[in-house]
C-alpha positions in Angstrom: -28.3 5.4 -11.7 -27.6 1.5 -10.8 -30.7 0.6 -13.0 -29.0 2.4 -16.2 -25.8 0.9 -15.8 -27.7 -2.7 -15.2 -29.6 -2.4 -18.2 -26.3 -1.0 -20.4 -24.4 -3.8 -18.9 -26.9 -6.4 -19.7 -27.1 -4.9 -23.3 -23.1 -5.3 -23.9 -23.5 -9.1 -22.5 -26.2 -10.0 -25.1 -24.1 -8.3 -27.8 -21.0 -10.0 -26.6 -22.9 -13.7 -26.6 -24.1 -13.0 -30.2 -20.9 -12.0 -31.5 -19.0 -15.1 -29.9 -21.8 -17.4 -31.9 -20.6 -15.8 -34.9 -17.1 -16.5 -34.8 -15.6 -18.6 -37.4 -11.9 -17.2 -38.1 -9.0 -19.1 -38.1 -6.6 -18.5 -35.2 -2.8 -18.8 -35.4 -1.3 -19.3 -32.0 2.1 -18.1 -31.1 2.6 -18.4 -27.4 5.5 -18.1 -25.2 7.0 -21.3 -23.7 7.7 -20.2 -20.3 4.8 -18.2 -19.0 0.8 -17.1 -19.3 0.1 -15.4 -21.8 -2.0 -12.2 -23.2 -3.0 -12.2 -27.0 -3.2 -9.2 -29.4 -5.1 -9.8 -32.5 -4.0 -8.6 -35.8 -7.0 -8.5 -38.8 -5.7 -9.7 -42.1 -8.1 -10.5 -44.6 -10.2 -13.4 -43.0 -7.3 -14.7 -40.5 -6.2 -13.7 -37.1 -3.0 -13.5 -36.1 -2.8 -14.2 -32.7 0.8 -12.9 -31.2 1.3 -13.9 -27.6 3.3 -11.8 -25.1 4.1 -13.3 -21.7 2.8 -12.0 -18.3 4.4 -14.1 -15.9 7.8 -14.8 -15.8 9.8 -17.1 -12.9 13.5 -16.2 -11.8 15.4 -17.3 -9.1 14.4 -14.9 -6.6 11.1 -13.5 -7.8 7.8 -13.7 -10.0 7.6 -10.9 -12.6 3.7 -10.0 -13.5 4.0 -7.9 -16.9 1.3 -5.5 -16.3 1.7 -3.4 -19.6 0.6 -6.7 -21.6 -2.6 -7.2 -19.8 -5.7 -6.1 -21.2 -7.2 -4.8 -17.7 -4.3 -2.3 -17.3 -6.1 0.0 -19.9 -9.0 0.6 -17.6 -8.0 -0.7 -14.0 -6.4 0.8 -11.3 -2.7 -0.6 -9.5 -4.9 -1.9 -6.7 -7.5 -3.8 -8.9 -4.5 -5.3 -10.8 -2.9 -6.8 -7.9 -5.3 -9.4 -7.3 -4.2 -11.1 -10.4 -0.4 -11.3 -9.4 0.9 -14.6 -8.0 1.1 -14.7 -4.3 -0.5 -11.3 -3.9 -4.2 -11.4 -2.1 -6.6 -8.3 -2.0 -9.6 -8.9 0.4 -12.9 -7.2 0.0 -11.8 -4.4 2.1 -8.9 -3.8 -0.1 -6.3 -5.1 2.5 -3.0 -6.3 0.5 -1.0 -9.3 1.7 2.0 -11.0 0.1 2.3 -15.2 0.9 -0.6 -14.8 3.1 1.1 -11.8 5.3 0.9 -8.3 5.7 4.2 -7.7 6.9 5.7 -6.7 3.3 7.7 -3.9 1.5 6.9 -2.0 -1.7 9.0 -0.7 -3.8 8.8 1.7 -6.5 11.7 1.5 -9.3 13.9 1.0 -6.2 13.0 4.2 -4.8 11.2 4.6 -1.1 8.3 3.2 -0.7 7.1 6.0 1.5 4.8 7.0 -1.3 3.0 3.4 -1.7 3.6 2.3 2.2 2.1 5.3 3.7 -1.9 4.7 3.3 -1.2 1.9 0.7 -4.7 1.2 -0.1 -5.5 4.9 -1.0 -2.6 5.5 -3.2 -2.5 2.1 -4.9 -6.3 3.1 -5.7 -5.0 6.2 -7.1 -2.7 5.1 -9.6 -3.7 4.2 -13.4 -2.4 0.5 -13.9 -1.7 2.3 -18.1 1.5 3.7 -16.2 3.0 0.4 -14.7 5.1 -1.7 -16.6 5.4 -4.6 -14.2 5.2 -5.9 -10.7 7.8 -8.0 -9.4 7.3 -10.4 -6.1 10.5 -10.5 -4.4 9.8 -13.7 -2.4 13.5 -14.4 -1.1 15.3 -11.0 -1.0 18.9 -11.0 -1.3 21.6 -9.2 0.9 21.1 -5.8 -1.4 18.0 -5.1 -0.2 16.7 -3.9 3.0 16.4 -6.2 5.9 12.7 -5.1 6.3 9.7 -7.1 4.8 9.1 -10.5 6.6 7.0 -12.2 3.7 8.8 -10.4 0.4 8.8 -7.1 -1.6 6.3 -5.6 -4.3 8.9 -4.1 -6.7 6.6 -1.7 -8.8 8.2 -0.9 -12.2 7.0 2.5 -14.0 7.0 2.6 -17.9 9.2 5.4 -17.9 10.5 6.9 -21.2 11.6 3.9 -22.6 11.0 4.6 -26.5 12.0 6.9 -28.7 9.1 9.4 -29.7 6.4 10.2 -27.6 3.3 8.7 -26.1 0.5 9.8 -24.0 -2.7 8.4 -22.5 -5.6 9.7 -20.7 -7.9 7.8 -18.5 -11.5 8.5 -16.6 -13.4 6.5 -14.0 -16.5 7.3 -13.1 -18.2 4.7 -10.4 -20.9 5.5 -7.7 -18.0 5.0 -5.1 -15.4 5.8 -6.8 -13.8 8.7 -9.7 -10.4 9.0 -11.3 -9.3 11.2 -13.8 -5.2 11.0 -14.6 -2.9 11.1 -17.6 0.6 9.8 -18.6 3.1 11.0 -21.3 6.5 9.9 -22.2 8.9 11.5 -24.5 12.2 10.2 -25.9 14.4 12.5 -28.1 18.1 11.4 -28.8 19.9 10.8 -25.4 17.2 12.8 -23.1 14.2 10.8 -22.1 11.2 12.4 -20.1 7.8 10.5 -18.2 5.4 12.3 -16.5 1.8 11.5 -15.1 -0.7 12.7 -12.6 -4.3 11.7 -11.3 -6.7 13.1 -9.1 -9.1 10.2 -7.2 -11.9 10.3 -5.0 -13.0 7.4 -3.0 -15.9 7.7 -0.7 -16.9 5.1 1.6 -19.9 3.7 4.4 -19.4 1.6 6.8 -21.8 0.5 9.6 -21.1 -2.0 12.5 -22.6 -3.2 15.9 -20.2 -4.5 18.8 -21.2 -6.0 22.0 -18.5 -6.2 24.8 -18.5 -8.1 27.7 -16.2 -6.7 30.7 -15.1 -8.7 33.8 -13.2 -6.5 35.9 -16.6 -4.5 37.3 -19.9 -6.0 37.8 -20.9 -2.0 37.9 -20.4 -1.9 34.3 -20.1 -5.2 32.7 -22.1 -4.9 28.8 -21.4 -2.2 26.6 -23.2 -1.8 23.4 -21.9 0.3 20.3 -23.3 1.2 17.1 -20.9 2.9 14.6 -21.5 4.5 11.5 -18.8 5.7 9.4 -18.9 8.0 6.4 -15.5 9.1 4.7 -14.3 11.1 1.5 -10.5 10.6 0.3 -9.6 12.8 -2.3 -5.8 12.2 -3.5 -3.4 13.6 -5.4 -0.3 11.2 -7.1 2.3 12.5 -9.6 5.7 11.4 -10.9 8.3 13.1 -12.9 11.3 10.8 -14.2 14.2 12.2 -16.7 17.4 10.3 -17.9 20.0 11.8 -19.8 23.0 9.2 -21.1 26.1 11.2 -21.3 28.0 8.6 -23.4 27.6 4.6 -23.6 29.0 4.1 -20.3 27.2 6.9 -18.1 23.6 7.7 -17.5 22.1 10.3 -15.2 18.5 9.7 -13.9 16.7 12.6 -11.9 12.8 11.8 -10.7 10.3 12.9 -8.3 7.0 12.0 -6.7 4.2 13.4 -4.9 1.4 11.8 -3.2 -1.1 14.1 -1.2 -4.3 13.0 0.6 -7.1 13.8 2.5 -9.5 11.6 4.6 -12.6 13.7 5.5 -14.3 11.2 8.0 -17.7 11.6 10.0 -18.5 9.0 12.8 -21.8 8.6 14.5 -21.5 6.4 17.5 -23.9 5.1 20.1 -22.7 3.6 23.4 -24.8 2.0 25.9 -23.7 0.2 29.2 -25.5 -2.1 31.6 -24.3 -3.8 34.8 -24.0 -7.5 35.7 -28.2 -7.5 36.3 -28.4 -6.1 32.5 -29.8 -2.8 34.1 -28.9 0.5 32.5 -25.9 2.2 33.6 -25.5 5.3 31.0 -26.0 6.0 27.3 -24.7 8.6 25.0 -23.9 9.4 21.4 -20.4 10.6 20.1 -20.2 12.5 16.8 -16.9 12.8 15.5 -15.2 15.0 12.8 -12.3 14.2 11.7 -9.8 15.6 9.0 -6.5 13.9 8.5 -3.7 14.8 5.9 -1.2 12.2 4.9 1.4 11.5 1.6 4.7 11.4 0.6 7.0 13.4 -1.5 10.4 12.7 -3.0 13.5 13.8 -5.3 16.2 11.4 -6.2 19.1 11.4 -8.5 21.1 8.6 -9.9 24.7 8.4 -11.3 25.3 4.9 -13.2 29.1 4.0 -14.2 29.3 1.5 -16.6 33.2 -0.1 -17.7 34.2 -0.9 -21.0 36.0 -4.2 -20.2 32.6 -5.5 -19.0 29.5 -3.5 -19.8 27.7 -5.5 -17.0 29.8 -4.3 -14.1 28.2 -1.0 -12.8 28.7 1.2 -10.0 25.8 3.4 -8.9 25.7 6.4 -6.4 22.3 7.5 -5.4 20.8 10.5 -3.3 17.2 10.8 -2.1 15.2 13.2 0.2 11.5 12.3 1.3 9.0 14.2 3.1 5.8 13.0 4.6 3.4 14.8 6.8 0.8 13.1 8.9 -1.4 15.8 10.2 -4.8 15.0 12.4 -7.3 17.5 13.3 -10.6 16.3 15.3 -14.0 17.4 16.8 -16.0 15.3 18.8 -19.8 16.1 20.6 -21.4 14.2 23.1 -25.2 13.8 22.6 -28.0 12.5 24.5 -26.0 11.6 27.4 -28.3 9.5 30.0 -26.8 8.7 33.5 -23.3 9.0 34.6 -20.1 6.9 35.7 -16.6 7.4 36.9 -15.4 5.9 33.9 -16.9 9.0 31.6 -15.1 11.8 33.3 -12.6 11.8 30.9 -15.1 12.6 28.2 -16.3 15.9 28.3 -19.4 17.5 25.6 -17.0 19.0 23.5 -13.1 17.5 22.5 -10.5 18.9 20.0 -7.9 17.0 19.1 -4.9 18.3 16.8 -1.6 16.5 15.8 1.0 18.0 13.1 3.6 15.5 12.6 6.0 14.9 9.9 9.1 12.9 8.6 12.2 13.9 6.7 14.3 11.5 5.1 18.0 11.9 3.8 19.4 8.8 1.8 22.9 8.0 0.4 23.6 4.8 -1.2 26.6 3.3 -3.3 25.9 0.0 -5.1 28.5 -1.9 -7.1 27.6 -5.2 -9.3 30.6 -7.2 -11.2 28.9 -10.5 -13.2 33.1 -11.2 -14.0 32.1 -14.6 -15.8 28.8 -16.3 -17.3 28.3 -18.1 -14.0 29.8 -16.2 -11.2 28.7 -12.7 -10.0 29.7 -10.2 -6.8 27.8 -7.4 -5.6 28.2 -5.1 -2.7 27.6 -1.7 -1.5 27.1 1.0 1.6 23.8 2.9 2.6 23.2 5.6 4.9 19.8 7.2 6.2 18.8 9.7 8.3 15.4 9.8 9.5 14.0 12.7 11.6 10.1 12.3 12.8 8.2 15.2 14.9 5.0 15.4 16.4 3.3 18.1 18.2 0.2 17.9 19.8 -2.9 19.4 21.5 -5.8 17.9 23.2 -8.4 20.4 24.7 -12.4 20.1 25.9 -15.2 22.1 27.1 -18.5 21.4 28.6 -20.7 24.0 26.5 -20.3 25.3 23.1 -20.0 28.9 24.1 -17.3 28.1 26.8 -13.6 28.6 26.1 -11.1 25.7 25.4 -9.0 24.5 28.4 -6.4 21.4 28.4 -7.7 17.9 28.5 -6.7 15.7 31.3 -5.2 13.2 28.8 -1.9 14.6 27.8 -2.7 18.0 27.0 0.3 19.0 25.0 3.1 16.9 23.4 6.0 17.9 21.6 8.1 14.9 20.6 11.2 14.4 18.0 12.5 11.1 17.1 15.9 10.9 15.2 16.8 7.8 13.4 20.2 6.9 11.8 20.8 3.8 9.7 24.1 2.6 8.5 24.0 -0.3 6.4 26.9 -2.7 4.5 26.4 -5.4 2.1 28.3 -8.1 0.0 26.8 -11.0 -2.1 27.5 -13.9 -4.5 25.6 -15.5 -7.5 26.4 -18.9 -9.4 24.6 -19.7 -12.1 24.9 -22.4 -14.8 22.6 -24.4 -16.7 20.6 -26.9 -13.9 21.8 -24.9 -11.0 21.4 -21.7 -9.1 22.8 -19.8 -5.9 22.4 -16.5 -4.3 24.1 -15.8 -1.0 24.9 -12.7 0.9 25.1 -11.1 4.2 23.9 -7.7 5.6 24.9 -5.8 8.4 22.7 -2.8 9.6 23.5 -0.4 12.3 20.8 1.6 14.0 21.4 4.3 16.4 18.3 6.6 17.6 17.4 9.5 20.0 13.9 10.5 21.5 13.3 13.7 22.8 10.3 15.3 24.5 10.3 18.9 24.2 6.9 19.0 26.1 4.4 16.5 27.6 5.1 13.2 29.9 7.9 10.9 28.5 11.4 10.1 29.4 14.5 11.1 26.8 16.4 8.2 25.4 18.6 6.6 23.1 18.8 3.2 21.3 21.7 1.2 19.7 21.5 -2.1 17.8 23.2 -4.0 15.3 21.9 -6.8 13.2 23.3 -9.3 10.8 21.0 -10.5 8.2 22.2 -13.7 6.4 20.3 -14.9 3.1 20.6 -18.2 1.1 18.8 -19.4 -1.7 19.5 -22.2 -3.9 17.8 -23.1 -7.3 17.4 -26.6 -9.6 16.3 -26.3 -13.2 14.3 -29.9 -13.7 13.6 -29.0 -17.3 13.1 -26.1 -19.5 9.5 -26.0 -17.9 10.2 -26.8 -14.3 12.4 -25.4 -11.2 12.7 -25.9 -7.7 13.8 -23.5 -5.3 15.0 -23.7 -1.5 15.7 -20.6 0.6 16.4 -19.2 3.9 15.9 -15.3 5.1 16.3 -13.5 8.3 13.7 -10.6 8.0 13.3 -7.5 10.2 10.0 -5.4 11.0 11.3 -1.8 12.2 8.3 0.1 14.1 7.4 3.5 11.9 6.5 6.9 13.9 2.5 5.8 14.0 3.6 3.0 16.3 6.3 5.0 18.3 4.7 8.2 18.8 3.3 8.3 22.4 0.3 10.8 21.2 -3.1 10.0 22.9 -6.2 9.8 20.7 -9.6 9.9 22.3 -12.4 8.1 20.8 -15.5 7.4 22.5 -14.9 4.8 25.1 -11.8 4.3 24.5 -8.0 5.8 24.0 -5.2 4.8 21.6 -1.4 6.0 21.8 1.9 4.3 20.4 4.9 3.2 22.2 8.4 4.8 21.8 10.3 1.6 23.8 9.5 -0.6 20.8 12.4 -2.9 19.3 12.8 -4.4 16.0 11.6 -8.1 15.6 13.2 -10.6 13.9 11.6 -13.6 11.7 13.6 -17.0 10.0 11.8 -17.9 6.9 12.6 -21.3 5.5 10.6 -21.8 1.7 10.5 -24.5 -0.6 9.1 -23.4 -4.1 8.3 -25.2 -7.3 7.2 -23.7 -10.7 6.2 -25.1 -14.2 5.7 -22.9 -16.9 4.0 -24.4 -20.4 2.7 -22.7 -23.3 -1.2 -22.7 -21.9 -0.7 -24.2 -18.4 1.2 -22.4 -15.1 1.4 -23.9 -11.9 3.5 -22.5 -8.8 3.4 -23.4 -5.1 5.5 -22.6 -2.2 6.1 -24.3 1.0 7.0 -22.0 4.2 7.8 -22.3 7.8 8.6 -19.0 9.9 9.5 -18.7 13.4 9.9 -15.0 15.4 10.2 -13.6 18.9 9.5 -10.0 20.2 7.1 -9.5 17.5 5.3 -6.3 17.3 1.5 -6.1 18.0 -1.6 -4.0 19.0 -3.0 -5.2 22.3 -5.8 -3.7 24.4 -6.9 -3.5 28.0 -9.0 -1.9 30.6 -7.3 0.9 33.0 -8.1 1.3 36.5 -10.6 4.0 35.5 -12.7 1.2 33.2 -11.1 3.2 29.8 -10.1 0.8 27.0 -6.5 1.3 26.2 -4.9 0.4 22.6 -1.1 0.5 22.1 1.6 -1.5 20.9 4.2 -3.7 22.1 7.0 -6.5 21.7 4.5 -8.9 22.9 4.2 -12.0 20.1 5.8 -15.3 20.0 5.0 -16.9 16.8 5.4 -19.7 14.6 3.8 -21.6 11.7 3.7 -22.6 8.2 1.6 -23.1 5.0 1.2 -23.2 1.3 1.1 -20.6 -1.4 -0.1 -21.8 -4.9 -0.7 -20.2 -8.4 -2.4 -21.7 -11.4 -2.9 -19.9 -14.6 -4.6 -21.4 -17.6 -5.4 -20.3 -21.1 -6.8 -23.1 -23.0 -7.4 -20.9 -26.1 -6.1 -17.5 -27.7 -9.0 -15.4 -26.2 -9.4 -17.4 -22.8 -7.6 -16.8 -19.6 -7.9 -18.0 -16.0 -5.9 -17.7 -13.1 -6.3 -18.8 -9.5 -4.6 -17.5 -6.2 -4.8 -19.7 -3.4 -3.2 -20.1 0.4 -3.2 -21.9 3.6 -1.5 -20.6 6.7 -1.7 -22.0 10.2 0.0 -19.3 12.7 0.5 -20.5 16.6 1.2 -17.4 18.9 1.8 -16.9 22.3 2.7 -14.0 24.7 6.3 -12.6 25.5 7.5 -13.6 28.8 7.5 -9.7 30.0 3.7 -9.1 28.9 2.3 -12.4 30.8 1.5 -10.6 34.0 -0.7 -7.7 32.2 -2.5 -10.0 29.6 -2.4 -13.0 31.7 -1.2 -15.6 29.4 -3.1 -14.5 26.2 -2.8 -16.5 23.2 -4.2 -17.6 19.7 -3.9 -19.8 17.0 -5.4 -20.8 13.8 -5.9 -21.2 10.1 -5.9 -18.1 7.5 -5.7 -17.8 3.8 -8.1 -17.7 0.8 -8.9 -18.3 -2.8 -8.9 -15.6 -5.5 -10.1 -16.0 -9.3 -9.8 -14.1 -12.4 -11.7 -14.8 -15.6 -11.4 -13.5 -19.0 -12.9 -13.7 -22.1 -12.2 -12.0 -25.4 -15.0 -11.9 -28.5 -14.8 -10.5 -32.0 -14.6 -6.7 -32.8 -12.7 -5.7 -29.5 -15.3 -6.9 -27.1 -13.9 -8.7 -23.8 -15.6 -10.1 -20.4 -13.8 -10.0 -17.3 -15.1 -11.8 -14.1 -13.2 -12.0 -10.7 -14.2 -13.0 -7.2 -12.7 -14.6 -4.1 -13.2 -15.3 -0.3 -10.7 -15.9 2.5 -9.9 -15.4 6.2 -7.8 -12.7 7.5 -4.7 -13.3 9.7 -4.9 -14.1 13.4 -3.1 -11.7 16.1 -3.1 -12.3 19.5 -6.9 -11.8 20.9 -8.1 -11.2 17.5 -10.2 -14.0 15.6 -11.2 -13.0 12.1 -14.4 -14.7 10.0 -14.7 -15.1 6.7 -15.1 -12.3 3.9 -15.7 -12.4 0.2 -15.8 -10.2 -2.9 -16.6 -10.2 -6.7 -16.7 -7.7 -9.7 -17.3 -7.8 -13.6 -16.6 -5.9 -16.5 -17.6 -6.0 -20.0 -15.2 -3.6 -22.5 -15.3 -2.7 -26.1 -12.1 -1.1 -27.8 -12.2 1.1 -30.9 -9.7 2.5 -33.2 -6.9 -0.6 -33.0 -7.1 -0.3 -29.4 -6.5 3.4 -29.0 -9.6 3.8 -27.1 -11.4 1.5 -24.5 -14.7 1.8 -22.7 -15.6 -0.4 -19.7 -18.7 -0.7 -17.6 -18.1 -2.6 -14.6 -19.5 -3.4 -11.4 -18.5 -4.8 -7.6 -20.5 -6.6 -5.1 -23.7 -5.6 -6.8 -26.1 -8.3 -5.9 -26.7 -6.9 -2.0 -26.4 -3.3 -0.4 -23.6 -4.6 1.7 -21.2 -7.2 2.7 -20.6 -8.4 6.4 -18.0 -9.4 8.3 -17.9 -10.8 11.6 -15.0 -11.0 13.8 -14.3 -11.1 18.0 -11.5 -10.2 20.3 -10.5 -12.2 23.7 -8.6 -10.4 26.2 -8.5 -11.4 30.0 -10.5 -8.5 30.8 -13.0 -8.4 28.0 -14.6 -10.3 25.5 -15.8 -8.2 21.9 -17.8 -9.3 19.3 -18.4 -7.3 16.5 -20.5 -7.3 13.4 -19.5 -5.0 10.3 -21.4 -3.9 7.2 -19.5 -2.5 4.2 -21.6 -0.6 1.7 -19.0 -1.5 -1.0 -21.6 -2.3 -4.0 -20.6 0.0 -6.7 -21.4 0.3 -10.8 -19.6 2.8 -13.1 -17.7 3.4 -16.9 -14.3 3.9 -17.0 -12.5 5.3 -20.5 -9.0 5.2 -21.9 -7.6 6.8 -24.7 -3.9 6.5 -25.9 -2.1 8.5 -28.7 1.4 8.7 -30.0 4.4 6.6 -31.5 7.4 5.0 -29.8 10.0 3.3 -31.4 13.8 1.9 -30.3 14.4 1.3 -26.3 16.1 3.5 -23.9 18.2 2.7 -20.9 17.7 3.4 -17.0 19.5 3.0 -14.0 19.9 -0.5 -13.2 20.0 0.0 -9.4 18.7 2.5 -6.9 17.6 3.8 -3.4 15.1 1.4 -1.7 14.2 2.6 1.8 11.6 0.1 2.9 12.7 -0.7 6.4 9.5 0.7 8.4 6.4 -1.1 9.4 3.5 0.4 7.2 0.7 2.2 8.7 -2.5 0.5 9.7 
């Protein structure tokens, strides 16, 4: 398969360059003055008329990337398109960062991020990019946005039924490690519009690692070696339905529903070996695990938008939303080839079964009002109420022989846990704009009260209340028609989600992991200075950032009195740091585009006072960041070549020291029938069987070094076909619900 696809790509490349050498046509170029542009050719006899559509636009508080006008959107997934968005980076393992930080929020048309924030890599990978209109990188969220999201917000805007008529698109991707099939349609007739999309994806991954851990608390068990082999399959369904009805020119109703349902089928093959301080064997064993996870998010939402005759831009919006998210786990593990014995292995029986049924429900009611009462002045305000109910029911059982009956485990055999959270928020904001100066200011109040109730298992019931005042201030100055300067201050929050709070104990080989229901929200103060330059061929953006926080939520590990490695969360981090993010876009000709994302940050982290005895003054500091490039060249007769690649270093945490990673990919595509049919051959990381990363962990009672091999090379083909005809645009609700106050799942 690899040889066939490689040969096909070679033939396509030769054809591309031969046709490129034959180009003799004149080009009449028209490019937007404030943006990197995408060009579409219209053949008129011997003349090519090139019409430019803007890809990137800078506004006072955000950067907008118009995915619908990027040729790659026909064949790429949304996750792949994120690699091209300014200030957004996606590493070789598909981890996403905004402004160099993994603490950001994801919105979808103002709807809850649950569908994207729960398992974001898998979800974004299952969404065809041709269903998306644009992505907004909101670097300085104002008061009307939830206070969560330290480094900003990614707002994904779907296409919706925005035109008169109908349109449909069918898309199929077949790669050696990833398959996707999906469709999208939009219909507009009179005052009624409807859009629907569905996709099924299947992702296969293979990871191997070797780790070496040196322990300092017990000379009888000092050196632990682990060989780790993971095989996973992730089938996922993603779909959405949006409808709107214009009652009249002043009243609009929209209804929508989204579904994301996924399964992780993971098989682990582990081998452990322990030696004492004299390097003599103590014990060894294998641990085979079959793990089945069910995750996802579903929601239904209704919006009513009212405009006013005296000022059509004055609007009142009332929204209601219901969301449901399952997070179930069923795991079977078996010990094989056990040699030797140790008190530290008493918790580990030959057969272990763990089952956890967790779910969350969410009701949200929101009222928004905005009034731009003059061309220069605008005010806004609103209220919001969220009621979240999360529950977990878990069982852990063991047995020594295959034919024996299951019996309760020594580690938390039963747990029934409920967590109820209520959030009441109110905000007010003021905006000023003239030809040169701009000002956004606002204040948001969020009052949280929650109750934790243990129906079964160990744990004490408790309740918690907190009120947070969140100010925001951003000022901008227009230096010229092409240049802008912006200075802003934000206070941002990170609230722990159910995966961080759930005290359920999960056993995995030589370690156990569990959440911490006592976690509190963390606060980050951020100051940003940003500069933007937009011209017809060259675009440049840069932002300087300084941030500081206390009581940050972080993962930490320690060896308990039984020499078992524990992994959990706490408000352990005190941090401060700063750095720079840059974006360069260059299109020297109508058929050539080049973009570069680059960032460099320094972070200094220390331990919160209450954890210094447990972790003995643990600290860390270092640099993270990376550089990511995308290149595209169009040729005659609908041929196109795209190249991408990058390298970087992940963000440090307390006790964790990452190393450099890299990735690269290429595609050759051909369009037919006026770009209605597009066929693309693609490959990524194809020069070697795997990519390798190295990291280390340093804690007071152990040090660990790990080498990981990702078998992520892939070859394949994508076919996209669109049909239908659309005309005039229609309206959608301008404001809606956006619940993004929770930390993403790890």
